N, C-alpha and C positions, 0 to 999 in steps of 0.2 A: 247392436250393429257392429260387424267386424270391420277391420281396416280395409279390406278389398271393397266392400260395399260402400264405405265412406269415400274412397278414391273414385269409384264409379260415379257416385252422385256428384262429386266435384267436377268431374269431366263432363257429365251430362249437362250440368248447369252452365259450364263454360261454352259448350257447343250450342246452346240455345241462343247465345249472342250472335251466332252465325246462321240462325234459322235452321239449324240442323237438329233433328229430333231422333235420338237413338234410344232404344230400350236398354235397360241395364244389362240384359243378357247378351246384347250385341257389343258391349264394351269389354274387351279382354284385358284383365290384369294378371300379370304373371310374376312369380318370384324371380329375381335376377339370380343367375348362376354365379356371378362374380360380384362380390360386395363393393368393388370399385365402381360398379354400374348402379349402385344404389340398392334399395330394398325391394322395390317393385318397379315394373315397367309396363308400358302399354304401346300398342301399335295403332291406336285410334286415328292418329294423324295420317298414317300411311293409308288407312282404309277410307278416310273421309275427304281427303284433300281434293280428289278429282271432282267431287260434287260441287266444289267451289271454284274450280278452275285454277287451283293453286298447286305449287310444288309441295310434296309432303314435308320436306324439312322446313320450308318457309312457313307452312301452316303450323307445324309443331312449335316453332319459335314464337309465333303469335299466340298460340294456345297457352303456352307456358306462362305468358304474361298475365292472362286473365283467370287462371285456375286459382281457386281459394287456397291460400298457403297455410291455413291454420293446421297445426300439428305436423307441418312439413318443414324440414330443415332447409332443403333446396330441391330444385327441379332442373334437370339437364336434358338437353336434346342430344341424341347420339346417332351416328350413322345417317341413313337416308331419312330419318324422321321418327325414330323411337324416342319415347319420353320416359326418363328414369326419375323415380321419386326416392329421395333420401329423407326418411322420417326422423322426427325428433325421438330421442330415447324414451321420453315419457309417453309418447304416442304408442310405441310398441309395447312398453311395459304395462300399459293400462289394460291390455288384453287379459292379463293374469286375473285380475279381480272379476272381470266379466265371466271368464271360464269357471272360476270357483263358485261364483254366484249361481250359474246355470247348472252346475254339477252334472247329473245323469242326462240332463236335457241339452247339454252343450253339443252343438252340431245338428240338433233336431230342426228340420225345416218347417216353414209355415204350411198350414193346411192348403192342399192343392185343389180340393173339391173335385177330385178325379177318383173314380171307383174302379179298382182293378181286381180281376180274378186270375190267380196263378194256379194252374193245375200242374202237379208234378208227382213223380214216383209212379203212382197208378199201376203198380206191378200186379201181374196176374196172381190170384191167391192159390198158387199151385206149388209153392216151395219157399225156401228162404230167400231173402234179398241178397242178390249178388253185388259185385263191386260196381257194375254199371248203375244199378239202382242206388247204390250208396252215394256215388258222386252226384247223381241227379238230385238226391235228397239234400246233400250239402249245398249244392248250387241253388236249387229251388228255394230252400228255406232261407238261405242268405239273401237272395233277391227279395224275398218277402220282408225280411228284417230291415233291409236298407230302404225298400219302398215305404214301409211304415214310418221309419225314422225320418225320412225325407218329407213326410207330410201327406202321403197318399193313403187312401182308404183301401186296404188290401184284404182279400179273402184267400185263404189257402184251401185248395180243393183236391180231393182224391177221388178218382173215377175207378170204381170197382168193376172189373170185367168178370162178371159172374154168369156169363152166357157164352155159348160157343164150344168149339172143339177142345180148348185148353181145359175147361172145367169138366167136360165130359170124359176126357182122358184121366183127370184126377179121380173121378168117381170109379172108373174102370180099374185104375191102379189100386185104389183103396179097397175095392171089392175083392180083388185077387189076393191082396195081402191078408185080408180078413179070412178068406177061405183057407189060406196057407196056415194060419194060426190054429186051425182045427185039423191040421195034418193032411189036408188035401194036396194031391200032386198036381198043381196047376202052375204053369210058368208065366212069368211076367213078360209080355211082348216087348220087343226092342223099342218101340215108340211110346212106351209108357213111362211113368215117373219112377225112378229107381232109388231116389234119395231115402235116407234112413228115416226122415220125418214121416213118410207115408206109413212105415211100419209102426212108428210111435202112435200115430193117429188111429191106425187099425187096431192096435192093442188096446187103446183107450176105448174105442168103439166096442170091442169084444167084452171088455170088463164092464161096460155100461149095459149092453143089450144081450150079452150071451150069444146063443145061436139063433136068435129070433130072426135075423136077416140073412140066412144062408141061401134063401131062394134068389134067383137072379131076375126078379121081376123088374119092370120099369119103375114101379113105385119104390122098390128097394134102392135101385140105382139113383133115382132122384133124391131120395132121402139121404143117401150116402154123399151125394154131391153137395147138398146143403150143409151137411155135417162137416165135410172136408173143407169146404170154403170157409165156414165159420172158424174152424180151428186154425187153418192156415192164416186167415186174416187177423185173428187175435194175436198170433205170433208176430206178424208183420207190424202191427200197431205197437206191440211191446218193444220191438227192436227199434222202431222209429222214435218212440218216446225216449228210449235210452240214448238215442242219437240226437236228442234235443230238437226233434222235429215233430210238430203237431199240425193238425188240420182243423179248419173251421167247418168244413162241409165234406160229407161223404155222399157220393152219388153212385147208385148201383145201375149197371146197364139194364138189369131186369126192370127197373122203374122207368127207364127211358123207353123200353119196348112195350110196357104194359098198355092195355086197352087199345091196341093197334095204333099207338101213337106214331111209330115210325112210318107205317103205311099211310097214315093220314098226312103226315108231313110231305112225303113223296108225292102223293096224289094232289094235295091242295096247294102246295108251294112250288113244286118243281115240274109240274106236268109239261109246261112249255119248253123246258130245257132237257127233256128226255127223248130217247128213241130206242127202238128194239132192234137188235142185230143178233142173229143165230139164237134167238130165244132169250137172250139176256138184255136187260135194260141198262142203257148207258146215260150218263150225265154229260151234257155238252160243256165240259170244263175248258175246252180249247177256245170257246167264245170269250174267255177271260184270260187267265194266266197260265193255264196248264199246257203241257206239250202234247198231250193226247187225252181223248175222252176216257172217262173212268166208269167201269161197271158199278152199279149200285144194287142190282138184283141179278143173281146168277140164273142160268137157264133152268135150274131145278126149282126156281121160285124163292130160294133163300137169299136173304140180304147179304151183300158183302159187308165187311167190317166198316166200310166208309159211310154207309147210309145211317146206321145208328149214331155214328160219330157226328155226322152233320146235324141230326136231330138234337143231340146232346149240346153241341155248340150253340145252336139256336136257342135252346132252353137257357143256357147261361146268359146269353145276351138279353133274353126276355126279363132277366132279373135286374136289369138296369146298369150293367157294367159298361164303362166307357172303353175298356180295353181288356182283351183276353190274352193271357200269356200261357203258352204250353211249353213246359220244359221236358224235352224228349231226348231219347238216344239218337246218336248220329245216323243210325240206319233209317231214320224217318225223314230224310232229306226230301224225298219225292212227295211226301205227305203235305208239305206246306202249301204249294200252289193249288193243289186240288181242293184243299179245305178253304183257302182264301177265295177261290173261284166260287165255291158253293155259297159262301156268305155274301159275296158280291151279287149273286143272283137274287138275293133278298134285299138288295139295296144298301148293304153295308159297305163301308170303305174297305179297301184291301188292308188298311193299317189297323183295323179293329182287332185283328189277330196278329200277334207276334209269336214266333216260335224260336226258342233257344235250344240249339242242338248241342248235346254234351258228348264229348268224345270219350273213347274207351280208356280204361286204366290198366296198366301193366304193373304187377307186383314184382319187385326186384329184391332178391335176397342173396347176399354174398356175390353180388355182381351178375346174377343169373335170373332170368325170368321164371316166375313160378306159374305154372299152367293151371287153368281153372276149368271145371266142367260141372255145372249145376246138375245136368241130367244124370250123371253117373254118381253124384253125391261126393265127388272128390274135390270139389271146389272150395275156395275160402269164402265164407259168407261175411256180411257186414258185422254180424255179431262176433264172429271169431276174430276179425281184424281189430275191432275195438277192444276186445279182451287182450289181444297181443300188444297193441301199441297205445291204446287209450283213445277216447272219443276226441279229445283236443287235437291230437296229432292227425287223426283221420280227417276231421273237419277242416283243419288248417291246410293240410296238403291238398285236399280235394278242391279247394277254392283258390289256391295260390297261383294258379295259372288260368288263363281264359278258358271258359268252358269249351270253346271250339278247338282247343289244343289238346293233343294227346298227352297223357300224364303217366310218367313212370314213378311209381310210389316206392321209394327206397325204404324198406322195412328197417334196415340197420340204421339209417340216418334218423328215422322217426323216433327211435328209442335212445339216440345218443344224447347225453347230457353235456352238450358243448355249444359254442356259438355257431357251429356249422349247422345245427338243427334250428331252422327258423322259428318253430313254435317255442322251443326251449329259450331261444334268444329273446323272444318277445315277452314271454311270461317271466323270465328272470328279470328283465327290466322293470316289470310291474312290481314284482316281489321286492326288488332292490329299493324302489321308491317307497313302498309301504314300510320297509324296514327303517329307512331314514326318518320317516314321519313318526314312527313308534319311538325311536331313540331320542327324538327331539320334542316329544310331546309337551315338555315343560317350557318350551320356547315359543313366544308369541309370533305368529305369522304376520308379516307386513304385506297386506294385500296390495299396496301401491307398487310393490316390487321396485322401488325407486333406485335401488343400488345395483341393479342388474345392468351390466355394460360389457362383460367379456364376450368375445365372438361366439364361444360355445353357448352362452346364454341367449344371445340374440338369435342365433340360428335355430335354437330349440323353440323359442317363442314363435318365430315365423312358421315353423313346422306345425305347431299347435293351431295357428291361425288358418292353416290350409285345410283343416279337417272338415268344416262345414261345406266348403267347395267340393271336396272329394266325395262327400256324402251325396250331394246333388248330382255330380257327374256319374257316380256309380249307379245311382237310381235311374237316371235318365237313359243310361246305356245298358242297364242290367248287367253290370260287370262287378260283382263282389270281389273279384281278384284285385281290383284297384284298392280296396280296403286292406287286403293282405299286404300289398306292396307298400301302402302307407304305414302300416304297422311296423314293417321292417325298417323303414326310413326313420320313423319316430323312435323306435328302440335304439337305433344306431346313434341318434342325437342324444338320447338319454344316457347311454353308456359313455359317450364322449364327454358330456357335461360332468358326469360323476368322476371321470378320470382327470379332467382338466381343472375342475373347480372344487375347492374344499367346501363341502356343503355345510357341515356342522363345525363351526369355529367359535367356541365359547369365549374366546378373547376378542371376537369381532361380531357381536350379536346383530349389529345393523345389517351387515351383509348377509349373515346367516338367516335373518328373518325374511329378507327378500328372496333368498335362494329356496327357503322352505316353501314360500308361496309358489315358486316355479315348480318345485317338486310336487306339490299338491295338484297343480294344474295338469302336470304331465300324467300323474296317476289317474286323474279323471278321464282325460282324453284317451289314454291307452286302454283303459277298461271299457270305455264306450265303443272304441273301435273293435276290440276283441269280441265284445258282445254282438256286434253286427254280423259276425261270421260264426257265431255260436261256439266260441272258444272261451273258456273260463279265464279269469284274471286272478291267479292265486296271490295271497298275501305273503306266503312263505314258500320257499323251495329248498 
């Protein structure tokens, strides 16, 4: 149990004497910004006094008298009713042995018994992953890592759009490139795929099958479509694996559509929510959250993209998930309420689906934006960006800001080996800690850390103690950027501690042994935090 939880339990117990019952989650404990105000503070008296008909400050003064003081140096009331806790040195220092004992599991939450499906990336298998996909991959994968670490049961899912106009255009583009390889004078239409990867796939196809498929039959185009999808998707999976992003489940749109499943869902589950207008079938989504009704079948009898998506989401829910999370590009804003409305038609809460919208990325080089264009083949892909600046920098920068914020990715900063580069700053802190431990491997570590008392040491320990709470908050809000911010704060305290305190002093081994325990604890927490956003923790730099 960490210090914050201990303080919450003390407060909860004291409140019971006033017949006040509060959940631990309702008791807020915060680090004080000024050490003169103690180590931790709570506003519980301000929030609870009115229920007893008392003034907050008067209630705070009463509460202080009955709170268990074990491990606490003193408790003060400040301002209108804030309660400040000054902890005993041994209480704070005891956290070190606990962190070291838990190791890789420090910060891991208790099992939540909540099953969550996170679908992300789901790029069409028609070309390389662009920067939008890359940021969605970094955000989605980090959300899953944090969910898992916080104690949730999470599945990562990729929805493969292998039906519709996009893959039909892929087949047409591949077919034309194939014919061109035999010297035929046929032009690639403007609305086809012009990227060089189509030529590469056509060349591989020609080398495998020769001139066997030069006819333009439907069977040939269907075969080329399947071939192209397979090759493009293999490449996507390789790139995502290199980006440290994996999936537990792959679902094909063709599987959702097979055996007339989508038609059956529409007929059997949504009949009372549909009407026909000008030959098209509409879903009454305005009966719920949407601003207008949405078509699910076009006048030509073809489904809009929405209806297979509805069937797909219902399929996910049928697998027993408590929550579905879709991580999508910012252009899907209008998608949210129409899908929530469709699920509500089947009796689900609007909160059974949460959608995280990820804003666009601009690449900046030499102070200027680098333009991208996937369709013309002139764009910068995820693969190329990782080759230029490394996976660590791409992942760190892509989650360093809230997903809902636009991101300017400074290529020059990402490769700079200085404290201005946040990923270098953080990784250097970890390497520095490892270096200290290696140099002092012959000195026994004092797990009691009883000799830690300098301000830089105390602030560092308190920062380490913040980690479990940050994990819970990051998971609850699906904000991996909070982990990146924490990493910067922890790295800053590590560098300050290293500068202000002589860690290895062979003339003072008692202090050195305590400080080495702090170094080990810091190394553990920094590594755990970096892992949560898919960034490596190097031992040497």
